[in-house]
N, C-alpha and C positions, 0 to 999 in steps of 0.2 A: 504494500500500500504506500502511495506517495503522500506522506504526511504534510510535506511542504505545500503541495498543490491543494490538498484538502483544507489546510488552515488558511491559506491565502484566499481561497474562494469564499470563505465566510465573510471576508472583509472587502468584497469587491462590488462593483456596480455603482452607477452614478447616484442612485437613490440612497444607498447606504452611505456613500461619501458625503452627500448633502446633509444627511441626518447627523453624521459624525461631526462635520464642521459646525453645524448649528448647535449641538448640545454638548460637545466635548469642551469642558471648561479649560481655560488656560491655567497652568500651574502658578501658584503664587510665587513672587520673587523671593519670598522668605526661604523657599526650598533651595534656591541658588545660593543665597547668603549662608545658609547652614552648611551646604556642601563645601563652599569655598572656605568657610571658617574651619571646618574639619581638616581641609587640606592646607590650612594656614597660608592661604593665597588670596589674591584679589582677582585672579583670572586663571584660566587654564590654556595651555597651548593647543590641545586637541580634545574635542569632545565627540564621543560616538553615542548616538541615540539609537538603541536597538528597538525596533518596533515603532519607528518615528511617525507612522500614519501619514497624515497630511501636513505634519510639521508644526502643529499648534504648540506642543511642548518643547519642540526644538527651538522655536523662534525666541523664547525667553532667554536663551543662552547667547544670543547675538552679541551683546555688549560684554560678554565675559569669556569668550573663547576665540582664539586666533583662527582655528580651523574647526569646522563642524562637519561631521559625517553622519548622514541619516541612513539607516538600514531598515528596510521594510519588505516583507515577503509579497505583499500585494502590488503588482505592477500598476494597477489603477490608482492606488493611493500615492505611489511615487509620482505618477503623472500629475495628480492633483497638487502634491507638494511642490513640484517644479513650477506650477502656475502661482502658487501661494507665496513663495519666497521672494523677498525683495533684496536679499543679500545672498552672497555666494555660499552655497552648501553643496557638498558632494552627496548625491543621493544614489542609492543602489537598491535594486529589487532582488533580494535573495534571502534565503533562510539564514538566520544567525549561526546555525550549526555548520554551514559551509565555510565559515571564516576560519 
């Protein structure tokens, strides 16, 4: 059984992506501040967002990471993320297990 295909199909289709973008809340900046505090840093060189979806949670890192990589198994979500981003993010449609 191809689990990558099965999982990515659950999160595909324009109707699902529209609902995801409408109802998926943006993470609070406090999460970023807590993470950076834990790392004892003001920013990070590279951030990898596994399961980045359309990039809603990836976007909040824009001011805190020099390089951002988004990985998402759903090709349709990656295409939506590419339209969403107003800054440079490397986006890949693949299962995290292949990295």
